C-alpha positions in Angstrom: -61.3 103.4 -142.7 -59.1 106.5 -143.1 -62.1 108.4 -144.4 -64.2 107.4 -141.5 -61.6 108.4 -138.9 -61.1 111.8 -140.7 -64.7 112.7 -140.6 -65.3 111.4 -137.0 -62.3 113.6 -136.0 -63.8 116.5 -137.9 -67.2 116.0 -136.2 -65.6 115.8 -132.7 -63.8 119.0 -133.4 -66.8 120.9 -134.7 -69.7 119.8 -132.6 -70.7 117.7 -129.6 -74.0 115.9 -130.3 -77.3 117.4 -129.0 -80.8 116.0 -129.2 -83.8 117.9 -130.6 -87.4 117.1 -131.6 -87.1 117.7 -135.3 -85.5 115.1 -137.6 -83.7 115.3 -140.9 -82.4 112.2 -142.7 -81.1 111.3 -146.2 -78.1 109.9 -148.1 -74.8 111.4 -149.2 -73.6 110.2 -152.6 -71.1 111.2 -155.4 -71.5 110.0 -159.0 -74.4 107.9 -157.7 -72.2 106.0 -155.3 -72.4 106.3 -151.5 -69.9 108.6 -149.7 -69.3 106.7 -146.4 -68.7 108.6 -143.1 -69.4 112.1 -144.4 -69.8 114.8 -141.8 -73.2 116.5 -141.6 -73.7 119.4 -139.2 -75.7 122.6 -138.7 -73.7 125.8 -139.4 -72.8 127.9 -136.3 -74.2 125.4 -133.9 -73.1 122.3 -131.9 -75.3 119.8 -133.8 -73.9 117.2 -136.1 -73.5 113.5 -137.1 -71.7 111.3 -139.6 -73.1 109.1 -142.3 -72.8 105.4 -142.1 -70.7 103.2 -144.5 -73.6 103.4 -147.0 -73.8 107.2 -146.9 -77.1 107.3 -144.8 -77.5 109.7 -142.0 -80.1 110.9 -139.4 -79.9 114.1 -137.4 -82.0 115.7 -134.7 -82.1 119.5 -135.0 -83.9 122.6 -133.8 -86.6 124.3 -135.8 -86.4 127.5 -137.9 -84.2 128.5 -140.8 -81.1 126.3 -140.8 -78.0 125.9 -142.9 -76.7 122.3 -143.2 -73.1 121.7 -144.1 -71.9 118.4 -145.6 -68.1 117.6 -145.7 -66.0 114.7 -146.6 -62.3 114.4 -147.3 -61.6 114.8 -151.0 -65.0 116.4 -151.8 -66.2 119.9 -152.1 -68.0 121.2 -149.1 -71.8 121.6 -149.7 -74.1 124.0 -147.9 -77.9 124.0 -148.1 -80.3 126.4 -146.5 -83.8 125.1 -145.5 -86.6 125.7 -143.1 -87.8 123.2 -140.5 -91.0 123.6 -138.6 -91.7 122.3 -135.0 -92.2 118.5 -135.0 -91.4 118.3 -138.7 -89.3 115.7 -140.4 -87.5 116.2 -143.7 -85.5 114.1 -146.1 -82.4 115.8 -147.6 -80.2 113.9 -150.0 -76.8 115.3 -151.1 -74.6 114.8 -154.2 -71.0 115.7 -153.5 -68.5 116.7 -156.2 -64.9 115.5 -155.9 -62.6 118.4 -154.9 -60.0 117.6 -157.5 -58.4 121.0 -157.2 -58.2 121.0 -153.4 -60.2 124.2 -153.1 -61.7 123.1 -149.8 -58.5 122.0 -148.1 -58.0 123.4 -144.6 -54.7 125.3 -144.1 -53.1 127.0 -141.1 -50.3 129.1 -142.7 -52.5 132.0 -143.9 -53.9 133.3 -140.6 -52.3 130.9 -138.0 -55.8 129.5 -137.5 -57.5 126.7 -139.4 -59.3 128.1 -142.5 -60.4 126.9 -145.9 -58.1 127.7 -148.7 -60.8 129.5 -150.6 -61.7 131.7 -147.6 -58.1 132.6 -146.8 -57.2 136.3 -147.6 -53.7 135.0 -148.4 -53.0 132.5 -151.2 -51.8 129.2 -149.7 -50.5 126.5 -152.1 -50.4 123.0 -150.8 -48.0 120.2 -151.7 -49.4 116.8 -150.8 -48.0 113.3 -150.7 -49.7 112.8 -154.1 -47.3 115.3 -155.6 -44.3 113.8 -153.9 -45.2 110.3 -155.1 -45.7 111.5 -158.7 -42.4 113.3 -158.8 -40.5 110.5 -157.2 -39.3 112.8 -154.4 -37.3 111.3 -151.5 -36.9 114.5 -149.5 -38.5 117.8 -149.1 -35.8 119.4 -151.3 -36.9 117.1 -154.2 -40.5 118.2 -154.1 -40.5 121.9 -153.5 -40.0 122.7 -157.2 -43.6 122.0 -158.1 -45.1 125.3 -157.0 -45.1 128.6 -158.8 -42.5 131.0 -157.6 -40.5 128.3 -155.8 -37.2 126.9 -157.1 -34.7 124.5 -155.5 -31.0 124.7 -156.4 -27.8 122.9 -155.5 -24.9 125.2 -154.6 -21.9 123.0 -154.0 -20.4 119.9 -155.8 -18.5 118.8 -152.7 -21.2 118.8 -150.1 -24.5 119.1 -151.9 -25.6 122.4 -150.1 -29.1 123.2 -151.3 -31.4 126.2 -150.8 -34.9 127.2 -151.8 -35.6 130.4 -153.7 -39.0 132.0 -153.5 -40.0 134.8 -155.9 -36.3 135.2 -156.9 -34.9 135.7 -153.4 -32.3 133.5 -151.7 -32.9 130.8 -149.1 -32.3 132.9 -146.1 -35.3 135.1 -147.0 -37.7 132.2 -146.6 -39.0 131.1 -143.2 -39.0 127.3 -142.9 -41.5 126.0 -140.3 -41.9 122.5 -138.9 -45.5 122.0 -137.7 -45.9 125.8 -137.7 -42.9 126.4 -135.5 -39.8 128.3 -136.6 -37.2 125.7 -135.3 -35.5 125.4 -138.7 -32.3 127.3 -137.9 -29.7 128.9 -140.2 -27.5 125.8 -139.9 -30.5 123.6 -140.9 -30.9 125.8 -143.9 -27.6 124.5 -145.3 -28.5 120.8 -145.5 -31.8 120.4 -143.7 -34.1 120.5 -146.7 -32.5 117.2 -147.8 -32.8 115.7 -144.3 -36.6 115.8 -144.1 -38.0 112.7 -145.9 -41.4 113.0 -147.6 -42.6 109.8 -145.9 -43.2 111.8 -142.7 -44.9 114.7 -144.4 -48.7 115.1 -144.4 -48.6 118.3 -146.5 -46.4 121.4 -147.2 -48.2 124.8 -147.1 -46.5 127.5 -149.1 -47.2 131.2 -148.6 -45.4 133.4 -151.1 -44.3 137.0 -150.3 -44.0 138.7 -146.8 -45.5 137.0 -143.8 -43.4 138.5 -141.1 -46.4 139.8 -139.2 -47.1 136.2 -138.2 -43.9 134.1 -138.4 -40.9 136.3 -137.7 -38.3 138.4 -139.4 -37.1 136.0 -142.0 -40.4 135.5 -143.9 -39.6 138.1 -146.5 -39.8 135.9 -149.6 -42.4 133.7 -148.0 -43.1 130.8 -145.6 -42.8 127.0 -146.1 -44.7 125.1 -143.4 -43.9 121.4 -143.2 -46.8 119.6 -141.5 -45.9 116.1 -140.4 -48.3 113.2 -140.5 -51.0 112.9 -137.8 -52.3 109.5 -136.7 -55.8 109.1 -138.2 -56.5 105.4 -138.1 -54.8 102.0 -137.7 -52.5 101.5 -140.7 -49.1 100.5 -141.7 -46.9 100.5 -144.8 -43.4 99.6 -146.0 -41.9 101.0 -149.1 -38.5 100.6 -150.9 -37.0 102.3 -153.9 -33.8 101.7 -155.9 -32.6 104.5 -158.2 -29.7 104.3 -160.6 -28.2 107.7 -161.2 -27.0 107.8 -164.9 -27.8 104.1 -164.9 -24.9 103.2 -162.6 -24.8 105.0 -159.2 -27.2 103.5 -156.6 -29.5 105.5 -154.4 -31.4 103.2 -152.0 -34.4 104.2 -149.9 -36.5 102.3 -147.3 -39.5 103.8 -145.4 -41.7 102.3 -142.6 -44.8 104.0 -141.3 -47.4 102.8 -138.8 -50.3 104.4 -136.9 -52.5 103.3 -134.0 -55.6 105.2 -132.9 -57.9 104.4 -130.0 -61.5 103.3 -130.8 -63.0 106.5 -129.3 -60.5 108.7 -131.2 -59.2 110.2 -128.0 -55.6 109.2 -128.6 -53.3 108.1 -131.3 -49.6 107.7 -132.3 -47.8 107.4 -135.6 -44.3 106.0 -136.1 -41.9 106.4 -139.0 -38.5 105.2 -139.9 -36.2 106.0 -142.9 -33.1 104.5 -144.2 -31.3 106.0 -147.2 -27.9 105.1 -148.8 -26.6 106.9 -151.9 -23.3 106.4 -153.6 -21.2 109.3 -154.8 -21.6 110.3 -158.5 -18.8 111.7 -160.7 -20.4 113.4 -163.8 -17.3 114.3 -165.8 -14.9 111.4 -164.9 -12.3 113.6 -163.1 -12.4 111.5 -160.0 -14.4 114.2 -158.0 -18.0 113.8 -157.1 -20.8 116.1 -158.3 -23.4 114.2 -156.2 -22.3 113.3 -152.6 -22.3 110.1 -150.8 -25.3 110.2 -148.5 -26.5 108.1 -145.6 -29.6 109.0 -143.7 -31.2 107.2 -140.7 -34.3 108.8 -139.2 -36.8 107.7 -136.6 -39.7 109.6 -135.3 -43.2 109.7 -133.8 -46.2 112.0 -133.5 -49.0 111.5 -130.9 -52.1 113.2 -129.6 -54.3 112.9 -126.6 -57.8 114.4 -126.2 -58.6 114.5 -122.5 -62.0 115.7 -123.4 -63.9 117.2 -126.4 -62.6 120.6 -125.7 -58.9 120.0 -125.4 -56.0 118.4 -127.2 -52.4 117.6 -126.4 -49.9 117.0 -129.2 -46.3 115.7 -129.2 -43.8 115.0 -131.9 -40.2 113.8 -132.0 -37.8 113.2 -134.9 -34.2 112.0 -134.7 -32.0 112.3 -137.8 -28.5 111.0 -138.3 -27.1 112.1 -141.7 -23.6 111.5 -143.1 -22.5 113.1 -146.4 -19.2 113.2 -148.2 -18.0 114.6 -151.5 -14.7 115.2 -153.2 -12.2 112.5 -154.4 -10.7 109.3 -153.1 -13.7 108.5 -151.0 -12.1 105.4 -149.6 -9.3 107.4 -147.8 -9.4 109.4 -144.6 -10.3 112.9 -145.7 -7.0 114.5 -144.8 -5.2 112.3 -147.3 -7.4 113.4 -150.2 -7.1 116.3 -152.6 -10.5 117.8 -151.6 -13.1 116.5 -149.2 -16.2 117.9 -147.6 -17.5 115.5 -145.0 -20.4 116.2 -142.6 -21.9 114.0 -139.9 -25.1 115.4 -138.5 -27.0 114.2 -135.4 -30.2 116.3 -135.2 -33.3 116.1 -132.9 -36.6 117.9 -133.5 -39.2 117.8 -130.8 -42.4 119.7 -129.9 -45.2 119.8 -127.4 -48.5 121.7 -127.7 -51.8 122.1 -125.8 -55.0 123.4 -127.3 -58.2 124.4 -125.4 -61.6 125.3 -126.9 -64.9 126.4 -125.5 -68.1 124.4 -126.4 -69.1 126.8 -129.2 -65.5 126.7 -130.7 -65.4 130.5 -130.7 -62.4 130.7 -128.4 -59.2 128.8 -129.0 -56.2 129.0 -126.7 -52.9 127.2 -127.3 -49.4 127.0 -125.8 -46.5 125.3 -127.5 -42.8 124.7 -127.3 -40.4 123.2 -129.8 -36.7 122.5 -129.9 -34.1 121.5 -132.4 -30.6 120.5 -131.5 -27.8 119.5 -133.9 -24.3 118.1 -133.3 -22.1 118.1 -136.4 -18.6 116.9 -137.1 -17.2 118.3 -140.3 -14.2 118.3 -142.6 -13.6 121.0 -145.2 -10.2 120.7 -146.8 -7.6 118.4 -148.3 -4.2 118.6 -150.0 -5.5 120.7 -153.0 -3.2 118.8 -155.3 -0.1 119.6 -153.2 2.5 117.2 -151.8 4.6 119.5 -149.7 4.8 119.1 -145.9 2.9 122.3 -145.3 0.1 120.9 -147.5 -0.3 117.9 -145.2 -0.2 120.2 -142.2 -3.0 122.4 -143.6 -5.1 119.3 -144.5 -4.9 118.1 -141.0 -6.3 121.4 -139.7 -9.6 121.1 -141.6 -11.6 119.2 -139.0 -14.4 121.1 -137.3 -17.3 120.7 -134.8 -20.6 122.5 -134.6 -23.4 122.6 -132.1 -26.7 124.3 -132.9 -29.8 124.9 -130.8 -33.1 126.4 -131.9 -35.9 126.8 -129.3 -39.3 128.4 -129.6 -42.1 128.8 -127.1 -45.3 130.7 -127.2 -49.0 131.1 -126.6 -51.8 132.1 -129.0 -55.4 133.1 -128.4 -58.1 133.6 -131.1 -61.8 134.6 -130.7 -64.5 134.3 -133.3 -67.3 136.9 -133.0 -70.9 136.3 -133.9 -70.4 138.2 -137.2 -67.6 135.7 -138.0 -64.8 138.3 -137.5 -61.7 136.7 -135.8 -59.1 138.3 -133.6 -55.8 136.5 -133.0 -53.0 137.5 -130.6 -49.9 135.8 -129.5 -46.5 135.9 -127.7 -43.4 134.0 -128.9 -39.9 133.6 -127.8 -37.2 132.3 -130.2 -33.6 131.3 -129.5 -30.9 130.3 -131.9 -27.5 129.5 -130.5 -24.8 128.4 -132.9 -21.1 127.5 -132.1 -19.2 126.5 -135.3 -15.4 126.0 -135.0 -12.6 124.8 -137.2 -9.7 125.3 -134.8 -7.0 124.5 -137.3 -8.0 127.4 -139.4 -8.8 129.5 -136.4 -12.3 129.9 -137.7 -15.1 130.5 -135.2 -18.8 131.5 -135.5 -20.2 132.0 -132.0 -23.6 133.5 -132.4 -26.7 133.7 -130.1 -29.9 135.3 -131.4 -32.8 136.0 -129.0 -36.1 137.3 -130.3 -39.2 138.2 -128.3 -42.3 138.7 -130.5 -45.8 139.9 -130.0 -48.3 139.6 -132.8 -51.9 140.4 -133.4 -54.3 140.3 -136.4 -57.9 141.0 -137.0 -60.0 139.3 -139.7 -62.7 141.7 -140.7 -65.6 140.2 -142.6 -68.3 142.9 -143.2 -69.9 140.7 -145.9 -69.6 137.4 -147.7 -67.8 139.1 -150.5 -65.1 141.0 -148.6 -62.5 140.0 -146.1 -59.7 142.2 -144.7 -56.8 140.9 -142.6 -54.9 143.5 -140.7 -52.0 142.4 -138.5 -48.6 143.4 -137.1 -45.7 141.8 -135.3 -43.5 143.6 -132.8 -40.1 141.9 -132.5 -37.3 142.7 -130.0 -34.1 141.1 -131.4 -30.8 140.6 -129.7 -27.8 139.3 -131.7 -24.6 138.6 -129.9 -22.1 137.2 -132.4 -18.3 136.7 -132.6 -16.8 135.8 -136.0 -13.2 135.0 -136.6 -11.1 133.7 -139.5 -7.3 133.5 -139.1 -6.3 137.0 -138.0 -9.6 138.7 -138.8 -12.3 139.2 -136.1 -15.7 140.8 -136.2 -18.5 141.1 -133.8 -22.3 141.8 -134.0 -24.0 143.3 -131.1 -27.6 144.2 -132.0 -30.5 145.1 -129.7 -33.5 146.6 -131.3 -37.2 146.6 -131.6 -38.9 146.5 -135.0 -42.6 146.6 -136.0 -43.7 144.6 -139.1 -47.2 145.4 -140.3 -49.3 143.3 -142.7 -52.5 144.0 -144.7 -54.3 141.6 -147.0 -57.6 141.9 -148.8 -59.9 139.4 -150.4 -62.9 140.3 -152.6 -65.2 137.6 -154.0 -66.3 139.2 -157.3 -68.4 136.1 -157.9 -68.4 132.6 -156.5 -65.9 131.8 -159.3 -63.7 134.9 -159.3 -61.6 136.1 -156.3 -59.3 139.1 -156.1 -56.6 139.4 -153.5 -54.1 142.1 -152.6 -51.6 142.6 -149.8 -48.7 144.5 -148.3 -46.1 143.3 -145.7 -43.0 144.8 -144.3 -40.1 142.7 -143.0 -36.6 142.9 -141.8 -33.4 140.9 -141.1 -30.9 141.8 -138.4 -27.2 141.5 -139.1 -26.2 137.9 -138.3 -24.8 134.8 -140.0 -27.3 133.1 -142.2 -27.1 129.7 -144.0 -24.8 130.9 -146.8 -22.4 132.3 -144.3 -22.2 128.9 -142.5 -21.3 127.1 -145.7 -17.7 126.5 -146.7 -16.7 125.8 -150.3 -13.4 125.4 -152.2 -11.7 126.9 -155.2 -8.1 126.6 -156.4 -7.6 123.9 -153.8 -8.2 126.4 -151.0 -11.2 127.0 -148.7 -13.5 129.9 -149.1 -14.8 131.5 -145.9 -17.5 134.1 -145.4 -17.3 136.7 -142.6 -19.7 139.5 -141.6 -18.6 143.0 -142.6 -18.1 145.9 -140.3 -21.0 148.3 -139.5 -23.8 146.2 -141.0 -27.2 147.7 -140.9 -30.6 146.1 -140.8 -32.1 144.9 -144.1 -35.7 145.9 -144.6 -38.3 144.8 -147.2 -41.6 146.0 -148.6 -43.6 143.4 -150.3 -46.7 143.9 -152.5 -48.9 141.3 -154.1 -52.1 141.2 -156.2 -53.8 138.2 -157.6 -56.7 136.9 -159.6 -58.1 133.5 -158.8 -60.6 132.1 -161.2 -62.4 128.7 -160.8 -65.0 127.3 -163.2 -66.5 124.0 -164.1 -67.1 123.2 -167.8 -69.4 120.3 -167.5 -67.5 117.7 -165.5 -64.2 119.5 -166.2 -62.8 121.5 -163.2 -60.5 124.3 -164.0 -58.6 126.9 -162.0 -56.4 129.9 -163.2 -54.3 131.8 -160.8 -52.4 135.0 -161.9 -50.4 136.6 -159.1 -48.2 139.7 -159.4 -45.5 140.5 -156.8 -43.1 143.3 -156.1 -40.6 143.2 -153.2 -38.1 146.0 -152.6 -35.0 145.6 -150.4 -33.3 148.3 -148.4 -29.6 147.6 -147.4 -29.7 144.0 -148.8 -27.0 141.7 -147.5 -24.6 140.7 -150.3 -21.5 138.5 -150.3 -18.4 140.0 -151.9 -15.3 138.0 -152.9 -12.6 140.3 -151.6 -9.7 138.8 -153.7 -7.8 138.7 -150.4 -5.9 135.6 -149.4 -5.7 134.7 -145.7 -2.3 133.8 -144.2 -2.9 130.1 -144.9 -4.0 130.8 -148.5 -7.7 130.6 -147.9 -10.0 133.0 -149.7 -12.0 135.6 -147.8 -15.6 136.6 -148.7 -17.4 139.4 -146.8 -21.1 140.0 -146.2 -21.9 143.7 -146.8 -24.9 146.0 -147.2 -25.6 146.5 -150.9 -27.6 149.2 -152.6 -31.4 149.0 -152.8 -32.8 146.2 -154.9 -36.2 144.8 -156.0 -37.7 141.6 -157.4 -40.8 142.0 -159.5 -42.8 139.5 -161.6 -45.8 137.3 -162.0 -46.7 133.7 -161.1 -49.2 132.0 -163.4 -50.8 128.6 -162.6 -53.4 126.6 -164.5 -55.1 123.5 -163.3 -57.4 121.3 -165.5 -59.2 118.2 -164.3 -61.3 116.7 -167.0 -62.3 113.7 -164.8 -61.3 112.0 -161.6 -59.0 109.8 -163.7 -57.1 112.7 -165.4 -55.5 115.9 -164.2 -53.1 118.5 -165.5 -51.3 121.4 -163.7 -48.7 123.8 -164.9 -47.1 127.0 -163.5 -44.7 129.6 -164.7 -42.8 132.5 -163.1 -41.6 135.5 -165.0 -39.6 137.9 -163.0 -36.8 140.5 -162.8 -34.4 140.7 -159.9 -32.1 143.7 -160.0 -30.1 146.2 -157.9 -30.6 149.9 -158.2 -26.9 150.2 -158.7 -24.3 147.7 -159.9 -22.9 145.6 -157.0 -19.4 144.3 -156.5 -19.1 140.5 -156.7 -15.3 140.4 -156.9 -13.1 143.1 -155.4 -9.5 143.2 -156.6 -6.8 143.8 -154.0 -4.6 145.4 -156.7 -1.9 142.7 -156.6 -2.6 141.5 -160.2 -1.9 143.9 -163.1 -5.0 144.8 -165.2 -7.3 143.0 -162.8 -10.6 144.9 -162.2 -13.6 144.6 -160.0 -16.4 142.4 -161.2 -19.8 144.2 -160.9 -23.3 143.3 -161.9 -26.7 144.9 -161.5 -28.8 141.7 -161.6 -29.2 138.9 -159.0 -26.9 135.9 -159.9 -28.2 132.4 -160.0 -31.7 133.8 -160.6 -33.4 132.9 -163.9 -36.0 135.3 -165.2 -38.2 132.4 -166.3 -38.9 129.1 -164.6 -41.8 126.7 -164.1 -43.2 123.3 -163.6 -45.9 120.8 -164.8 -47.6 117.8 -163.2 -50.1 115.4 -164.7 -51.6 112.1 -163.8 -53.7 109.6 -165.6 -55.4 106.7 -163.9 -55.5 104.4 -166.9 -57.7 101.9 -165.0 -58.0 100.6 -161.4 -54.6 99.0 -161.6 -52.4 101.3 -163.6 -51.5 105.0 -163.1 -49.1 107.2 -165.2 -47.5 110.4 -163.8 -45.6 112.9 -166.0 -44.0 115.8 -164.2 -41.3 118.3 -165.1 -39.4 121.5 -164.2 -38.1 124.2 -166.5 -35.2 126.5 -165.5 -34.4 129.4 -167.8 -31.0 130.9 -168.5 -29.3 132.8 -165.7 -25.9 134.3 -164.7 -23.7 132.1 -162.5 -20.3 133.3 -161.0 -17.3 131.2 -161.8 -13.9 131.6 -160.2 -11.1 130.9 -162.6 -8.7 128.6 -160.8 -5.5 129.8 -162.4 -5.9 133.4 -161.3 -8.6 133.5 -158.7 -10.5 136.0 -160.9 -14.3 135.7 -161.1 -16.0 135.3 -164.4 -19.8 135.5 -165.1 -21.2 132.6 -167.1 -24.5 132.7 -169.0 -26.1 129.3 -168.6 -28.4 127.4 -170.9 -32.0 126.5 -170.1 -32.9 123.1 -168.7 -36.1 120.9 -168.8 -36.1 118.1 -166.3 -39.0 115.6 -166.9 -40.0 112.5 -164.9 -42.2 109.7 -166.0 -43.6 107.1 -163.5 -45.8 104.1 -164.0 -47.5 102.5 -161.0 -49.3 99.2 -160.8 -51.7 98.6 -157.8 -53.2 95.3 -156.8 -54.7 93.8 -153.6 -53.6 90.4 -152.3 -56.5 90.7 -149.8 -58.9 93.4 -148.7 -56.5 94.9 -146.1 -53.2 94.1 -147.9 -52.3 96.3 -150.9 -49.3 96.2 -153.1 -47.9 98.8 -155.5 -45.1 98.3 -158.0 -43.6 101.4 -159.7 -40.9 102.3 -162.1 -39.8 105.2 -164.3 -37.2 107.7 -165.3 -36.2 111.0 -163.8 -34.7 113.7 -166.1 -35.8 111.6 -169.0 -34.1 113.8 -171.6 -30.8 114.0 -169.7 -30.9 117.8 -169.3 -27.9 118.3 -167.1 -24.9 120.6 -166.7 -22.0 119.7 -169.0 -19.4 122.2 -168.0 -18.5 121.3 -164.4 -15.1 122.6 -163.3 -12.7 119.7 -162.7 -9.8 118.5 -160.6 -8.5 119.3 -157.2 -8.5 123.1 -157.8 -12.1 123.3 -159.1 -14.6 126.0 -158.1 -17.0 123.7 -156.2 -19.7 126.4 -156.2 -19.9 126.4 -160.0 -22.9 124.0 -160.2 -26.4 124.8 -161.5 -29.3 123.1 -163.3 -31.1 119.9 -162.3 -29.8 118.1 -159.3 -29.2 114.8 -161.1 -28.8 113.4 -164.6 -31.1 110.8 -166.2 -32.0 108.4 -163.4 -33.8 105.1 -163.6 -35.9 103.8 -160.6 -38.1 101.0 -159.4 -40.2 100.8 -156.2 -42.2 98.5 -154.1 -44.8 99.4 -151.5 -47.1 97.2 -149.4 -49.5 97.6 -146.4 -53.1 98.5 -145.7 -52.8 102.1 -147.0 
């Protein structure tokens, strides 16, 4: 049923039905079996139909030289050119090949228009629910590791702060989009990747390297576009999973999904609900958590309405309530513990869009608006091992409150010329308003960022072999920020206009070999990013980040070049992607530990402009699919991330004899080698085996020695985190399916073994896989 609805929707989008005198008919099959509900239409026309449940079709067409296109979800698109005379009838049968490599997937993140992956001038990698299921991912943060050049990391034992690194750059260099809209704010970047459950995700599109010409100033490392599920047919499912971290700490997860679509496909809505409850985990037995307590309750819906064949209205809404707590003595109120970081988020995402097409689908106009609002209650503090009255007074001062608003609204127009060139233009307004206060520490972040953007791009297609994409985005950015910690105040008043150009080229050497190359320039204005909004602890004291004086814009120049080779060896489908990247940074923002204690004993860190830097390397990905029942994929990234001059990480204040500055010329927490593998084997119709894994090479991680407050640099070991999962599928009846699953995450127990301990620990000294060996079982049922 899902396949039928998909292809009907595709047909309605591509072509209203017209009647002609000439007739073609035939059957669509794959491996000698019918392909039901395949879409069949004439290229560059408004003529099409769909096959019936047995793969048979009939179509009335005009006469002359025609190109017939056959499409079906999960199969490679087929084109056949033929001639049809007046009053002639013809039988055309088609044999489709399964698109095991996903080469014919349609993506939107490359050009901001729908385009096939193989035709996109920019490489777009797609994470699907298939990958999330195989890797036993609960949230977006769990599944992002399984792409070349992308690595998730956890940065705090107390609160579980996570960030994604792309091509070696920190999380604030990556633009996170929700349904192609930049409403994922700096505050969301601290914990939000763990707040988006995979059960609501249709796919995640990843574009590596600069994309600021399309999506704004923060897309220096790349763009991650989270596309939530669309209603496609009437379906429902319920799933539940129980995981035992290290065999003893429970992580419970329940998901409900349901969709309703009208018979004429003119409207539909999908609903989803999530409940997650995870206990805290203490890895080294010191009474302090390495994995936080976590409770997540989410509810959402996504709907569409087609008033007619040439227009579409879409609406989405998600409400997330997440509570997390780490530290010690979890049963006590936080101010009576040694160290606690406690966050209670209430977040709403919502969006509305309207699309309008002409009959020929050559003009597309859309307007959209999206909003995100978060209320957060927080606690960062504790007694720090002390028992004096002033310790209790400081502990009571650690409560905070945060409000965060992100709003985006815009309009886009694209026109496709007769020669298939496409021009796209658009206007976009973005607002991010953050108010973060901990009054007891006299800590305030009051920041408003307004951005007005105009973008344009031209897809030039002089031949079937060559495509050039030339674009630019003009942004006018206003930053009005006030930042205060104890007796130190800073402001940021920025008003400037910046042009960010982009050029990408695609050359089809053959049908099997594609070469791509590109350049993009990006920038970031001085403001508080996700790392600046995160508070950690060391030595029993809080560690705060404040913007430095006289910060200048950070600029980037990103270059990419790739080779994409696809070839079938008999029935074995293979794909090899080799991509080189080089990104230079001018005035990069760096965080320096000043060695200065605030009046209440807290530690001050400062964001400053560093010397120029660059990240250079290569992503290599190999996919092999011997049969529909067996598939392998592996990727590796080899890179170098260095500053032109050594940077200060720790700046002594001169109060300790023989204490010196700590400097380093390479990026910390950035391995030079990392990678992934995924594989699945459909043993038979009932059983499926998934084996997946991540490799993280050695890296340098800062460690603050609690006795002195001095920073040390630790060389870490390599890690390999492998997951095995076995799934059993059976049908109680035709429309009621059941799946039982079980397996082990981090099978070899590759986990950090040198955590700092006790109430004065350095909570940022955490690296490697996000959990130790974990056993899990799952149940899913419905008509999926």
